Residue, then its C-alpha position, 0 to 999 in steps of 0.5 A: m490571525a497573525r496579521m490584521v486585514k481590513e474587513d469590508k462588511n458590505a463585500p460578498p463573503e468570497n471577497s472577505v475570505l480571499q483577503y486572508r488567503a496570504v495569511i492562511s497560506f503562510r500558516v498552512r505552509k509553516a505548519l505542514g512544511g513548504s516542501n509538502p505538495d499538499w499545502e495549496d490543496v489544504v489552503n483551497e479547502i479551507l477557503t472553500q469551507a469558509v465561504a460555504k459556512i458563511k453562505s449557509g449561515e454557520f458564521r453568525g458574526d459573533s467574532s471577526i472573520g479573521t478569528f473564524l478563519y483562524i479556527i477553520t485553518s487550525r482544525r483543518i491543519i490538525d485533521y490533515i496531520r491526523q489523516k497522514t499519521r493514520v495512513l502511516k500507521h497502517a502502511p505495510e512494513p517493508a520486508p526484511f532483507p533476505d538472510p544470505h545464509d538462508e538463500m545459500e541453503h535454498r540454492e544448495r537444497a535446490k541443487q540437491v533435489e535436481q541431482v536426485v531427480a536426475g538420478l531417478k528411473p525414467k518412469f518416475r522422472d517422466v511422471l514428475y515432469l509431466y505432473y509438476y513441471r507441465e502441470l498436467s492432471r493425473e488423467e492427462v499424465a496417465r494418457a500420455l504415459d499409457i498407464s492408469p491414473r492410480r499408477v500415476s499417483e503411486r509413482v508421484n508419491y513414491a518419487l517424492k518419498l525417494i527425493q525426501k529421503s535423499v535430501r534429508k541425508 
């Protein structure tokens, strides 16, 4: 690592690794940015991983602990950056702002449909109200209006055709 830390060969692995905490913290903060709230978690993961590798025998002593920690730190920083980049690639793109002209056309069409429905005969208007607005089934509408379910379907379809015909003009 950048700064020399005096290593104690007889110290337990936790103490040897903790001597490098300041150096690892500096390197991680510099790589990830000091304003990144995750930098401390990354440092703790590096230290925990290093102690675990030393205890398990993965660190054979072929290099200094500083070099060993430098490699672990470098790899963990790269992994963190890759992980964050991958998350950003799959983030949904924000919806575009609605076009004011489309909104205006939608409002005008809604107003036009409202006027057409208001101009329908009561028998068609009532069927549409019960079927679409109150969300009653065909059978429930038939019972409410004392007509057959087939007649409900006919009135709904006829009323929709009248609305479509009037709105297309």
